[in-house]
C-alpha positions in Angstrom: 0.3 0.0 0.4 1.3 3.2 -0.3 1.6 6.2 2.0 1.5 9.8 2.4 3.2 12.0 4.9 1.6 14.7 6.7 3.1 16.9 8.6 2.7 20.6 10.2 4.9 22.3 12.3 5.0 24.5 15.9 7.3 27.0 14.7 9.0 29.0 18.4 10.8 31.8 17.6 12.6 33.7 20.4 12.0 37.1 19.6 15.2 39.7 19.5 14.0 42.2 22.6 16.3 43.5 25.0 14.2 42.9 28.0 11.1 40.0 28.6 7.6 40.3 27.7 5.9 41.2 30.5 8.4 42.2 32.6 12.0 45.0 32.3 14.8 41.9 32.6 17.4 41.3 30.6 17.2 38.1 28.0 20.7 38.1 26.7 21.5 34.8 26.4 24.7 32.6 28.3 24.4 35.0 32.0 24.6 32.6 35.0 21.9 30.6 36.2 19.2 32.4 37.5 20.6 36.4 38.0 17.8 37.3 35.3 14.8 36.5 36.7 12.9 39.3 38.2 9.7 38.9 40.6 7.3 39.2 37.6 9.4 35.9 36.2 9.5 33.9 39.6 5.6 34.7 39.8 5.8 36.3 42.9 2.3 37.3 45.1 1.4 40.7 44.2 3.6 41.5 41.1 1.9 42.8 38.0 3.5 41.5 34.3 3.5 44.7 31.6 3.6 43.9 27.8 6.3 45.0 26.1 5.3 47.0 22.9 8.7 45.8 20.9 7.3 42.0 21.2 4.2 43.2 19.6 5.3 45.3 16.4 7.5 42.2 15.7 4.8 39.6 16.1 3.0 42.1 13.6 6.0 42.6 11.7 6.0 38.9 10.7 2.2 38.9 10.4 2.6 41.0 7.5 5.5 39.3 6.8 3.6 36.5 5.6 0.2 38.5 4.4 -1.3 37.6 7.2 -4.5 38.7 8.6 -3.6 40.7 11.9 -6.7 41.3 13.8 -7.8 44.4 15.6 -8.2 42.9 18.8 -6.1 39.9 20.9 -6.2 39.1 24.1 -4.0 37.0 26.6 -5.0 34.1 28.1 -3.3 31.7 30.7 -2.3 28.1 30.2 -1.9 26.3 33.0 0.3 23.5 33.6 2.2 22.1 36.7 6.0 21.4 35.8 8.8 22.9 38.0 10.8 24.9 35.6 6.4 27.0 34.9 6.9 29.2 38.8 3.4 30.9 37.7 1.7 27.7 37.5 0.2 28.9 34.3 2.1 30.3 31.0 0.3 33.1 29.1 -0.2 33.1 25.9 -2.9 33.2 24.0 -5.4 30.6 22.5 -8.5 32.2 20.6 -7.5 36.2 20.1 -4.1 35.4 18.8 -2.2 38.6 17.1 -1.4 36.9 13.8 -4.3 35.5 12.1 -4.2 33.1 8.9 -1.3 33.7 6.4 1.1 31.9 4.2 4.7 31.1 3.6 5.9 29.9 0.0 9.0 27.0 -0.5 11.3 25.9 -2.5 11.2 23.0 -3.6 14.1 20.2 -4.6 13.7 20.8 -8.2 12.5 24.8 -8.5 8.9 24.7 -8.0 7.1 26.4 -5.2 4.9 25.5 -3.3 2.6 27.5 -0.4 2.2 26.2 3.1 -0.7 28.6 5.1 0.2 29.6 8.2 -3.1 28.6 11.1 -2.0 32.3 12.9 1.4 33.6 15.2 0.9 34.2 18.6 2.5 35.7 21.6 3.6 33.7 25.0 6.4 33.7 27.9 8.8 31.3 27.5 9.5 28.9 30.4 12.6 28.2 32.5 15.1 25.2 32.1 15.6 22.1 34.1 19.0 21.1 34.1 20.2 17.5 35.2 23.5 17.6 34.1 25.3 18.3 37.3 22.9 17.6 39.5 23.3 14.0 41.2 20.2 12.2 41.5 19.0 16.0 41.7 17.0 18.5 39.2 18.4 22.5 38.6 15.9 25.2 37.3 17.1 28.2 35.7 14.4 30.8 35.5 16.9 33.3 32.9 14.6 32.0 29.9 11.3 32.3 31.9 8.9 35.5 30.5 11.4 35.6 27.3 9.2 36.5 24.0 8.6 34.0 21.6 5.7 34.0 18.7 4.8 30.3 18.0 3.7 30.5 14.3 1.7 27.1 14.1 1.6 26.1 10.3 -1.4 23.8 8.6 -1.1 20.8 7.6 0.0 20.8 4.2 3.3 19.7 4.0 4.0 15.9 2.1 7.4 15.2 3.0 10.8 15.8 5.3 12.4 17.6 2.7 9.3 20.3 2.5 8.8 20.5 6.3 13.2 21.4 6.4 12.1 23.9 3.3 9.4 25.7 4.7 11.5 26.0 8.7 14.0 27.8 6.4 11.8 29.7 5.1 10.4 31.0 8.4 13.9 31.6 9.6 14.7 33.6 7.0 11.7 35.3 7.5 12.7 36.2 10.9 15.9 37.1 10.1 15.2 40.1 7.1 12.8 40.7 9.8 15.0 42.0 12.5 12.7 40.0 15.1 15.1 37.4 15.9 18.3 36.1 15.3 17.2 32.7 14.4 20.1 31.1 16.3 18.9 27.2 16.3 21.8 26.3 18.7 20.9 29.0 21.5 17.4 28.0 21.4 16.6 31.1 19.7 14.3 29.0 17.2 13.0 25.6 17.7 9.5 23.5 16.5 7.4 20.5 17.1 6.8 18.5 14.3 3.3 16.6 14.3 3.9 13.7 11.7 0.9 11.1 10.9 0.6 9.4 7.1 -2.2 7.4 6.0 -3.5 6.1 2.8 -2.6 7.7 -0.5 -5.5 9.4 -1.6 -7.5 9.0 1.8 -9.0 12.1 3.0 -8.9 11.8 6.6 -5.8 12.1 8.6 -4.2 9.2 10.1 -3.4 9.6 14.3 0.1 12.2 14.3 2.8 11.7 16.6 4.6 15.5 18.4 7.8 15.2 18.1 9.2 18.1 21.0 11.6 20.1 20.8 13.7 19.9 17.6 16.6 22.1 17.0 17.7 22.3 13.6 16.6 21.7 9.8 19.0 18.7 9.7 17.5 17.1 13.3 13.7 18.3 11.8 14.6 15.4 8.2 16.0 12.8 9.8 13.7 12.8 12.9 10.0 12.7 10.2 12.0 10.2 8.4 12.1 7.7 10.6 9.0 8.3 12.6 7.7 8.3 9.1 9.5 4.3 8.6 8.0 3.8 12.3 4.8 4.3 11.6 4.3 3.1 8.4 6.1 -0.3 9.9 3.5 -0.8 12.5 0.2 -0.1 11.1 1.5 -2.4 7.8 2.2 -4.7 10.9 -1.2 -4.4 11.6 -1.3 -1.6 15.0 -2.3 1.1 15.3 -0.8 4.5 15.5 -0.9 5.9 19.4 -1.3 10.0 19.5 1.5 10.6 21.6 4.1 13.7 22.4 7.6 11.9 21.5 11.5 13.0 22.0 13.7 13.1 19.0 17.4 11.3 20.2 20.1 12.8 17.3 22.7 10.5 18.9 20.6 7.4 18.1 18.6 9.0 14.5 15.5 8.0 16.4 11.9 8.9 17.7 11.4 8.1 21.3 8.0 8.5 23.2 7.9 10.9 25.7 4.5 11.1 26.7 1.0 10.0 25.4 -1.5 12.2 24.9 -5.4 12.5 25.2 -7.3 14.0 21.7 -7.1 17.3 23.6 -5.2 18.3 27.0 -7.1 20.8 29.0 -5.1 23.6 29.8 -8.0 25.4 30.9 -7.1 28.0 29.4 -8.9 31.2 30.6 -8.2 35.3 29.6 -5.4 37.1 31.4 -7.0 39.3 34.1 -3.9 41.0 34.9 -3.8 42.4 31.0 -5.3 44.0 28.5 -6.9 42.8 25.1 -4.5 44.1 22.8 -6.3 47.0 20.4 -4.1 47.7 17.3 -5.6 50.7 15.4 -4.9 50.5 11.4 -2.4 53.9 11.5 -0.3 51.6 13.7 -0.5 48.6 11.4 0.3 50.5 8.4 3.2 51.9 9.9 4.8 48.8 10.5 3.9 47.2 6.8 5.2 50.7 5.3 8.7 50.3 7.2 9.4 46.8 6.3 12.4 45.3 4.8 12.3 43.7 1.9 11.7 40.2 2.1 13.1 36.8 0.8 10.6 36.4 -2.1 10.8 40.5 -2.8 14.7 40.1 -3.4 14.3 36.8 -4.9 12.1 38.1 -7.4 14.1 41.1 -8.3 17.7 39.5 -8.4 16.1 37.3 -11.1 13.9 40.3 -12.9 16.2 43.1 -12.5 20.3 41.8 -12.3 19.6 38.7 -14.6 20.3 35.8 -12.0 19.0 32.2 -12.0 16.5 31.4 -10.6 18.8 29.1 -8.9 21.7 32.0 -8.1 18.3 34.2 -6.8 17.6 32.0 -4.7 21.0 30.9 -3.1 21.8 34.9 -2.6 18.4 36.1 -0.9 18.3 32.5 1.5 20.5 34.5 4.2 19.4 38.1 4.7 23.7 38.7 5.5 24.3 36.5 1.7 22.4 39.1 0.2 24.0 42.1 1.5 27.7 40.9 0.9 26.7 39.8 -2.5 25.2 43.3 -2.7 28.1 45.3 -1.7 30.4 42.8 -3.9 28.2 43.9 -7.3 27.7 47.3 -6.3 32.1 47.9 -6.7 32.5 44.9 -9.7 29.4 46.6 -11.4 28.8 42.6 -13.0 26.0 41.1 -10.9 26.4 37.1 -12.5 30.2 37.5 -11.4 29.6 38.9 -8.1 27.6 35.6 -7.6 30.0 33.3 -8.9 32.9 34.5 -7.2 29.7 34.8 -3.4 29.0 31.2 -4.0 32.1 29.7 -5.9 35.6 31.0 -3.9 34.4 32.5 -1.6 31.5 30.1 0.3 34.1 27.7 -0.5 36.6 28.8 1.7 33.4 29.6 4.4 32.3 25.9 4.3 35.8 24.6 4.7 36.5 27.2 7.7 32.7 26.4 9.3 32.6 30.3 9.3 29.4 32.6 8.5 29.3 35.5 5.9 29.4 38.2 8.3 32.9 37.0 10.1 34.4 36.6 6.5 38.0 37.6 6.5 37.7 38.5 2.7 35.2 41.4 3.0 32.7 42.3 0.2 34.8 45.5 -0.8 37.4 43.6 -1.2 36.3 41.0 -3.2 34.4 43.6 -5.5 37.8 44.7 -5.9 39.1 41.5 -7.1 36.8 40.8 -9.1 36.6 43.8 -10.9 40.4 43.3 -11.7 39.4 40.5 -13.2 37.4 42.2 -15.5 39.4 44.8 -16.8 41.8 42.2 -17.7 44.6 43.4 -14.9 44.8 39.2 -13.4 43.6 36.4 -14.9 41.3 33.6 -13.3 43.9 31.7 -12.2 45.8 34.5 -10.7 42.2 35.7 -9.1 42.0 32.9 -6.7 45.8 33.6 -5.4 44.7 36.9 -4.4 41.5 35.7 -2.8 43.6 33.7 -1.0 46.1 36.0 -0.4 43.3 37.8 1.6 41.7 35.1 2.7 45.2 34.5 4.7 45.4 38.4 5.8 48.1 39.4 3.3 47.1 42.5 2.2 44.3 45.0 2.6 43.3 45.3 -1.1 42.8 43.4 -3.7 45.3 45.6 -5.9 48.3 45.9 -2.9 48.1 42.0 -3.2 49.0 41.8 -6.9 51.8 44.3 -6.8 53.3 42.4 -4.0 53.0 39.2 -5.7 53.6 40.0 -9.3 50.2 38.6 -10.5 49.9 41.1 -13.0 48.7 40.1 -16.1 51.3 40.2 -18.7 49.1 41.5 -21.9 51.4 43.4 -24.0 51.1 41.3 -27.3 55.2 41.4 -28.0 56.0 40.2 -24.5 53.4 37.3 -25.4 55.1 36.4 -28.6 58.6 36.1 -27.0 57.1 33.3 -24.8 55.6 31.8 -27.6 58.5 31.9 -29.8 60.1 30.3 -27.1 58.3 27.6 -26.8 57.7 26.4 -30.3 61.8 26.3 -30.6 61.4 24.3 -27.3 59.0 21.6 -28.7 59.9 20.2 -32.3 58.3 17.2 -31.6 55.2 19.1 -29.9 55.4 20.5 -33.5 55.7 18.0 -35.9 52.9 16.3 -34.1 50.6 19.3 -34.9 51.8 19.6 -38.4 50.7 16.3 -39.0 47.8 16.1 -37.3 44.0 16.5 -38.9 42.8 20.8 -39.2 39.8 19.2 -36.6 42.2 17.7 -34.0 44.6 20.6 -33.9 42.5 21.9 -31.3 42.6 19.8 -28.8 46.9 19.6 -28.9 47.3 23.0 -28.6 46.5 23.1 -25.0 49.8 20.9 -24.1 51.6 24.8 -25.9 49.2 27.1 -24.0 50.4 25.7 -20.9 53.6 25.9 -21.4 53.1 29.8 -22.3 51.6 30.0 -18.9 54.1 28.4 -17.2 56.7 30.6 -18.7 54.7 33.5 -17.7 54.4 32.2 -14.1 50.5 32.4 -15.2 50.7 35.9 -16.1 49.7 35.7 -20.0 46.2 36.3 -21.3 44.8 33.3 -22.1 42.8 34.8 -24.7 45.8 36.3 -26.1 48.1 33.3 -25.5 45.4 30.9 -27.7 45.0 33.5 -30.6 48.9 34.1 -31.0 49.8 30.2 -30.8 47.0 29.4 -32.9 48.4 31.6 -36.0 52.2 30.9 -35.2 51.7 26.8 -35.4 49.3 26.9 -38.6 51.8 29.5 -40.2 53.7 26.1 -39.5 51.6 24.1 -41.2 
């Protein structure tokens, strides 16, 4: 039987505010445990929350970025449950009237096609604390630094049908929130994580199968691996005559498997009710319009501009617009050299290769966009050839010069374009290669093109790679053909 996978994601994005959603405590990462938890975060008697307006603005910006409905009124609710890292005994969230209504996110599939994934809603809520097990023998420590950190939970419809689609959707969300500047998207630090809902059903069946929820997956790669395992587990279970139980599972990346955390009833009763300490949030049209007017260019729009205005291929435009940092670097290179295609080739080729080898993000590149743009310019004006350009790039990467021109001068890499000097080198190579000249002379005309490579190599060696390859090829052909 053919099975179809059905996937929905609940993505938790930590908003990049300086203080928490309902208190003035800091949200900085890496502080000593419990050094950034104030009386409001601890839920001490008599304290009252005050809503952080920056978190509201960021949530609305996201909604506008995915073309979502922005309700005029949203309401905070108390989600009641008991857990050691939740000192108040409830989480302040939004259940019935979220700040962002239905929207959509466009993803690009492996074959270049696009697909729209519906977003059911996005709501604001506070994060809980963190349980620490490693440093306490037989006990659990509680760090409440994260308690009260503002989160935007983005809930998709179950529109994804493969692990690849789910990863593409998560990457698209990551691009949107980082372009908007509302989150750093650092998954290693917990700034973005997701719960993955997975079910399978016979292909063609309209109703959904029983789903399992995989909690707190924190990387694109882990999302794909967790889904792949879970789909295989559910299919094997069903084909063996069993049934899938609705439950919460965890993904173990070391063992590459999901395992049961707790079974779930059909619906958890969190006893939601409107938070009595927070008034409804009312957004007037002028406020929303102001945020809309100040949105940056988002990934889909940038990708379209790179294709339409700069003439890049769909693939190049997709790669270069995937992250804000990559797009800004590329545009800075293009601004210096003036050629979008060459700038794209160097950013995706030599630069990205070096970054990948060193494990560096583009914002930490030792070669600045200005330096790379100047290097590309020297290739364009024939100051250096392609081979020498790679040497210049490596020297800049190693910090051996402040500019491409400085490296070219110091290493004597300036391309030889003087026809007389190139002819002199060619004459010496021909005189020193009588056997190869004889073979060239005796070969059929249509085979001589391949044989000229030997002579080109010798001339380039004699010039230490600085001779203009186009001139070398043209002059060699002219001189060798004259001998035939």
